[in-house]
C-alpha positions in Angstrom: 107.3 114.7 89.7 106.3 110.7 89.9 109.0 108.4 88.6 107.6 105.2 86.8 109.3 102.0 85.7 108.5 99.0 83.8 109.1 96.0 86.1 109.3 93.0 84.4 108.1 90.7 87.1 105.0 92.5 87.3 105.0 93.3 83.7 103.7 97.1 83.9 104.9 100.1 84.7 104.5 101.1 88.3 105.3 104.3 90.3 108.9 104.1 91.9 108.8 104.4 95.7 112.0 103.6 96.8 112.1 101.9 100.2 114.1 104.8 101.9 112.8 108.0 101.4 115.5 110.0 99.0 117.6 107.5 98.5 117.6 105.1 95.8 119.6 101.7 95.8 120.8 99.6 92.2 122.4 96.4 91.7 122.9 95.6 87.9 124.7 92.9 86.6 128.5 94.0 85.0 130.8 91.2 83.2 131.8 87.4 83.3 135.3 88.5 82.9 135.7 86.0 80.0 136.7 88.0 77.3 136.6 91.6 76.0 133.3 93.3 76.5 130.9 92.9 73.7 128.5 95.8 72.3 125.7 94.3 74.9 127.8 94.2 77.7 128.2 98.2 76.8 124.6 99.1 76.3 123.4 97.7 79.5 125.9 99.5 81.7 125.1 103.0 79.6 121.3 102.2 79.8 121.9 101.7 83.7 124.3 104.9 83.7 121.5 107.0 82.2 119.2 105.6 85.2 121.6 106.8 87.7 121.9 110.0 86.4 118.4 110.3 86.3 117.9 109.4 89.8 120.4 111.6 90.8 119.2 114.8 89.0 115.9 114.4 90.8 117.4 114.5 94.1 118.1 110.5 95.2 120.7 109.7 96.6 122.0 107.0 94.7 124.1 103.4 96.2 125.1 101.4 92.8 126.4 98.0 92.9 127.8 96.6 89.7 129.7 93.1 90.0 132.5 91.1 88.5 132.1 87.6 87.5 135.9 86.5 88.0 135.0 83.5 88.8 133.5 80.7 86.2 133.2 77.6 84.1 133.8 79.7 80.9 136.6 82.0 82.5 138.2 78.4 83.4 137.9 77.2 79.8 138.9 80.2 78.2 142.1 80.2 80.4 142.6 76.3 79.5 141.6 76.6 75.6 144.6 79.7 75.4 147.0 77.3 75.6 145.7 74.6 73.0 148.2 74.0 70.2 146.1 75.9 67.6 147.0 79.3 70.0 150.3 78.8 70.4 152.5 78.6 67.7 155.0 75.0 67.1 158.0 75.8 69.2 157.1 79.0 70.8 157.3 78.9 74.9 154.5 80.3 76.3 154.3 80.6 79.8 150.8 79.4 81.6 148.2 82.6 81.9 145.9 81.3 84.9 142.7 81.7 85.1 142.6 85.0 87.6 145.4 87.0 85.2 142.9 86.2 82.4 140.2 87.6 84.3 141.9 90.1 85.2 143.0 91.9 82.4 139.9 91.6 80.6 138.3 93.1 83.4 140.7 95.8 83.0 139.4 96.0 79.3 135.7 96.6 80.6 136.6 99.1 82.9 138.7 101.7 80.1 135.6 100.7 77.5 133.3 102.1 80.6 135.0 105.5 81.5 135.6 106.3 77.7 132.1 106.2 77.5 131.5 108.0 80.1 130.1 105.5 82.6 130.5 106.5 86.3 132.0 104.4 88.0 129.3 102.4 90.7 129.3 103.0 94.6 130.9 99.5 94.8 131.9 96.9 92.4 132.8 93.8 94.0 134.5 90.7 92.3 132.9 87.0 93.6 136.0 85.8 94.8 135.9 88.1 97.6 132.5 87.1 98.9 132.8 83.2 99.7 132.1 83.5 103.6 128.7 85.5 102.5 127.7 82.6 99.8 128.6 79.9 102.4 126.2 81.4 104.8 123.5 81.9 102.1 123.8 78.1 101.3 123.3 77.4 105.2 120.6 79.6 105.0 118.9 77.8 102.3 119.8 74.2 103.4 118.5 74.8 107.2 114.6 75.8 105.2 115.1 72.7 103.2 115.3 74.9 99.8 118.8 73.2 99.4 120.9 69.8 99.4 124.4 68.2 99.4 124.4 66.4 96.2 124.3 62.3 97.5 127.3 61.3 95.0 130.6 63.0 96.6 130.7 65.2 94.0 130.5 68.0 97.0 127.8 69.8 94.7 125.4 72.1 96.6 121.9 72.5 94.4 118.7 74.7 95.2 115.4 72.1 95.5 113.4 74.1 92.6 110.1 71.7 93.4 110.8 73.3 97.3 109.7 76.5 96.7 106.3 77.4 94.9 107.2 80.6 94.0 110.1 79.3 91.6 108.8 81.0 87.8 107.6 84.0 89.2 110.3 86.6 87.6 109.2 84.5 83.9 106.1 83.6 84.9 106.8 80.6 83.9 105.4 76.4 85.4 108.5 74.5 86.3 107.2 71.7 84.1 107.9 74.0 81.4 111.4 75.1 82.0 114.5 73.5 80.4 117.0 71.5 82.5 119.9 73.4 84.6 122.6 72.8 82.3 125.7 74.1 85.4 126.4 70.6 86.5 126.1 67.3 86.1 122.6 66.1 86.5 123.7 63.0 88.3 123.2 64.3 92.1 120.2 66.1 91.5 116.8 65.7 92.5 115.3 67.3 89.6 117.1 68.1 86.3 116.1 71.7 86.8 117.8 72.0 90.0 120.9 74.7 89.9 124.2 74.5 91.1 124.6 76.6 94.5 128.5 75.3 95.0 130.4 73.1 92.5 132.6 70.8 94.0 136.4 70.6 93.0 136.9 68.2 90.3 140.0 66.7 89.0 142.5 68.6 86.4 140.9 71.9 87.7 143.4 74.7 88.7 143.5 74.0 93.0 143.8 77.9 93.0 140.1 77.9 91.3 138.5 76.4 94.3 137.7 77.5 98.0 137.4 75.2 101.3 133.5 74.9 102.0 131.7 72.8 104.6 131.0 70.8 101.8 134.5 70.2 100.4 136.9 72.2 98.4 135.1 74.3 95.5 134.0 77.4 93.9 130.1 79.6 93.6 127.2 78.9 91.3 127.0 81.8 89.4 123.6 82.4 90.4 124.8 82.8 94.4 127.5 85.1 93.6 125.0 88.0 92.5 122.3 87.3 95.5 125.3 87.3 98.2 126.9 90.1 96.6 123.7 92.3 96.0 122.5 91.7 99.7 126.1 92.3 101.4 126.0 95.7 99.9 122.5 96.8 99.9 120.7 95.1 102.5 118.3 92.3 102.0 115.7 94.3 100.4 116.8 96.8 98.1 114.9 99.4 95.4 116.5 97.9 91.7 117.6 95.0 90.3 119.0 95.4 86.5 120.6 93.8 83.6 120.5 92.7 80.1 116.8 91.0 78.9 119.2 87.8 78.2 119.8 87.3 82.0 116.2 87.1 82.8 116.0 83.1 83.1 118.0 81.3 84.3 120.0 83.9 85.7 117.7 86.4 87.4 114.9 83.9 88.1 117.5 81.9 90.0 118.6 84.9 91.6 115.3 85.7 92.9 114.6 82.1 93.8 117.2 81.6 96.0 117.3 85.1 98.0 113.5 85.0 98.4 113.9 81.5 99.8 116.3 82.3 102.3 113.7 84.7 103.8 115.6 88.3 101.9 112.8 90.6 100.3 115.3 91.5 97.6 114.9 93.5 94.6 111.3 95.8 94.4 111.8 97.1 90.7 113.4 94.2 87.9 114.4 96.4 85.0 115.8 94.8 82.2 117.4 96.4 79.1 116.9 94.8 75.5 119.5 93.3 72.9 121.8 94.9 69.9 121.3 93.4 66.4 122.9 93.5 63.0 120.4 94.6 60.6 117.4 92.8 62.3 119.9 89.6 63.2 121.2 88.2 66.5 124.7 89.0 66.5 126.9 85.7 66.3 130.1 85.0 65.8 129.7 82.1 63.9 127.7 84.6 61.5 130.5 87.4 61.5 128.0 90.0 62.0 129.3 91.3 65.6 130.5 94.5 66.5 132.1 95.2 69.2 132.4 98.5 70.9 136.5 98.7 69.9 135.7 98.5 66.6 133.1 101.3 67.3 135.3 103.6 69.0 138.3 103.2 65.7 135.9 104.9 63.8 133.8 107.4 65.6 134.5 109.5 68.9 133.2 107.8 72.2 130.7 111.1 72.3 129.1 109.2 69.0 129.3 106.1 70.3 127.4 107.0 73.4 125.0 108.3 71.6 123.9 105.6 69.3 124.3 103.2 72.3 121.8 105.0 74.4 119.8 106.9 72.0 116.5 104.3 72.2 114.7 102.7 74.3 116.1 100.9 77.1 113.8 98.2 76.7 113.4 98.2 73.0 115.9 96.1 70.9 118.7 98.5 69.4 119.5 97.7 65.8 123.1 98.3 64.4 123.1 99.1 61.1 126.4 100.1 58.7 124.9 103.9 58.3 124.3 103.8 62.5 126.9 105.7 63.2 127.0 108.2 60.7 123.1 109.3 62.0 124.5 109.3 65.3 127.7 111.6 64.2 125.6 113.9 62.5 123.2 114.6 65.7 126.0 114.5 68.0 127.4 117.5 65.5 124.0 119.2 65.5 124.3 119.6 69.4 127.9 120.3 69.2 127.8 122.8 66.4 125.1 124.9 68.4 126.8 124.8 72.0 129.9 126.2 70.0 128.0 129.1 68.7 125.8 130.4 71.4 129.3 129.9 73.8 130.8 132.7 71.7 127.5 134.6 72.0 127.1 134.1 75.9 129.6 134.4 78.6 129.7 131.6 81.4 126.3 129.9 80.9 126.7 126.9 83.1 123.9 123.9 82.8 120.4 124.9 84.1 117.6 122.9 84.1 116.2 120.4 81.8 112.7 121.5 79.9 109.8 119.9 81.5 109.2 117.7 78.5 112.4 116.3 79.4 111.8 115.5 82.7 108.5 114.0 81.9 109.7 111.8 79.2 112.9 110.7 81.5 110.3 110.2 84.3 108.2 108.1 82.0 110.2 104.8 82.6 113.3 106.2 81.1 111.9 107.4 77.7 115.1 108.9 76.1 114.3 108.7 72.9 111.4 111.5 73.5 114.2 113.1 75.6 116.2 113.4 72.9 113.6 115.0 70.5 113.1 118.2 73.4 117.0 118.1 73.3 117.2 118.7 69.4 113.9 120.7 69.9 115.9 123.1 71.9 118.9 123.5 69.5 116.5 124.6 66.7 115.3 126.8 69.0 118.3 128.1 70.1 119.7 128.1 67.0 116.9 130.4 65.7 117.5 132.8 67.9 121.0 132.7 67.3 119.8 134.0 63.6 117.7 136.5 64.8 120.7 137.6 67.7 118.4 137.0 70.6 120.9 136.7 73.0 118.9 136.1 76.1 116.8 133.2 74.5 120.3 131.6 73.2 121.3 131.6 76.9 118.4 130.3 78.0 118.5 127.2 75.4 122.4 126.7 75.8 122.0 126.2 79.6 119.2 123.6 79.1 121.2 121.9 76.1 124.1 121.5 78.9 122.0 120.1 81.4 120.3 117.8 79.2 123.7 116.2 77.5 124.8 116.4 81.4 122.2 114.2 82.5 122.6 112.4 79.1 126.0 111.8 80.1 127.5 112.9 76.9 129.7 115.7 78.2 131.7 112.7 80.4 132.0 110.5 77.5 135.5 110.4 75.9 137.0 111.0 79.1 139.2 107.9 79.7 142.4 107.5 82.0 144.3 111.2 82.6 141.6 113.1 80.9 141.5 116.4 82.1 138.8 117.8 84.2 136.0 120.3 83.5 137.8 123.3 84.1 140.9 122.7 81.9 138.6 121.7 79.3 137.2 125.0 79.4 140.6 126.4 79.4 141.3 124.9 76.4 138.1 125.8 75.2 138.7 129.2 75.9 142.3 129.2 74.4 140.9 127.8 71.4 138.0 130.2 70.9 140.4 133.6 71.2 142.8 131.9 68.4 139.7 131.4 66.3 138.1 134.9 66.8 141.6 136.4 65.5 141.5 134.4 62.5 137.9 135.4 61.7 138.8 138.9 62.7 141.5 139.1 59.9 139.1 137.2 57.7 136.7 140.0 58.2 139.2 142.6 57.4 139.7 140.8 54.3 136.3 140.3 52.5 135.9 144.3 54.0 138.7 145.2 51.8 137.6 142.5 48.7 140.9 140.5 49.3 138.7 137.2 48.4 142.0 134.9 47.9 143.6 135.9 51.5 139.7 135.4 53.3 139.6 131.7 51.3 142.6 130.8 52.6 141.8 131.9 56.1 138.5 129.9 56.0 140.7 126.9 54.5 143.2 126.8 56.9 140.4 126.6 59.6 138.5 124.2 58.0 141.6 121.8 57.9 142.3 121.9 61.4 138.4 120.7 62.1 136.8 124.6 62.6 133.7 125.1 60.5 132.7 128.6 59.8 129.1 129.9 58.7 128.5 133.2 57.4 125.1 135.1 58.4 124.0 138.6 58.2 125.7 138.9 62.0 128.8 137.8 61.1 130.3 134.5 60.9 130.2 132.0 63.6 132.5 128.4 64.0 131.9 125.3 65.1 133.9 122.3 65.9 133.3 120.1 62.7 132.3 116.3 63.3 135.2 113.9 61.7 133.7 111.6 59.2 133.0 108.6 59.9 134.3 105.2 57.7 132.5 101.8 58.0 135.4 99.9 56.9 136.0 96.8 58.8 132.6 96.8 60.4 130.8 94.5 58.1 129.9 97.6 55.9 
């Protein structure tokens, strides 16, 4: 067994050799909590959840960190804008929602979305505001090494000197002269327009609560600095994998890599980036009106269907949304669920087994989820054939493999959310349902045997209304949970 992942820095697929045998350390960028989660945030979380689950299945002890950026220019701007006249009706009193309250409110929305879609909680989920000491220490190290400097304009800003670090541009393979100027601070105090802010001095008009004391005066950290400080605090100066969306490669991840390595840290051994989500081939944009949010998807499809859709493409590819996307995902999930339900009736006490070899080879090969899903559906077809032939041993084998694959893909976890029943309670509920349905099917079989077609049809209709699909075969009737219909009303269809 050899795991291989595409390293964005090396621009090639490499063997995954952990720094510590048997352990895998992963940092991936979480949310800047300036607003509700969008579909790109959730796709990235699902991708790295799939990665974590597969590492765990392969026997690695995982240490996973996903940060929360809870102080940022965008958060302050959003807090200020929410009290502009167009947001507050004339004559209405609305107390100011402080920036930290706004950030916390949106952070909870992210957590709810992650939990609903079966994304495992990371080992640590640090907030930027809780790590000022580590950030100050990192800046001081950079200044001492000659790679950072305080601005000479009394602004209190501190910048990374990109010209001082010959490796700047190593992640995205750009030369400094081809890069755009950094727009994260006023350029008047910079030696080079591309120098980026490590620390931003407090400005008149900004909330006092959005600044912290530092050797350079009150202020707040630059966005890029936050991740470097948090990653190394929890994972050490060198760790296995750094991940995030493709849109973060530049400037965010490029700047993280530069400031961390310039300070003397080895930083990430692998850089993994997931592709973007588009709408019928076009970039999603609020101005165009083609943005689909996770909340909109969850309003019309089950969490398992949404997770299947967002996790079905290869993580490095673009995931294109179309008005029929959720219907197609729902049909795929229904096929899997239908087999699990029918096979569970024919077998007893089947637990998740080992994934098929072909599934494992696919996942080992740069997390090839599309190929792994093909194995899942082929196993479902094999199991359904065995059901039709009455081969209970093959049915049980296929069921164990299907349960193992859905567990690895997190499809069994989606739909939980806060207060969800544990696995034991869910099994008890299913067993109770199975017993009730079995009684109904026995009554229907008796009605059919006596040619009481009206009663038989009535029982089938009642079960259908309750969401139970009945199929007749030479071996008798089987049942499954029917997938609810998906509507695209209000989703750009």
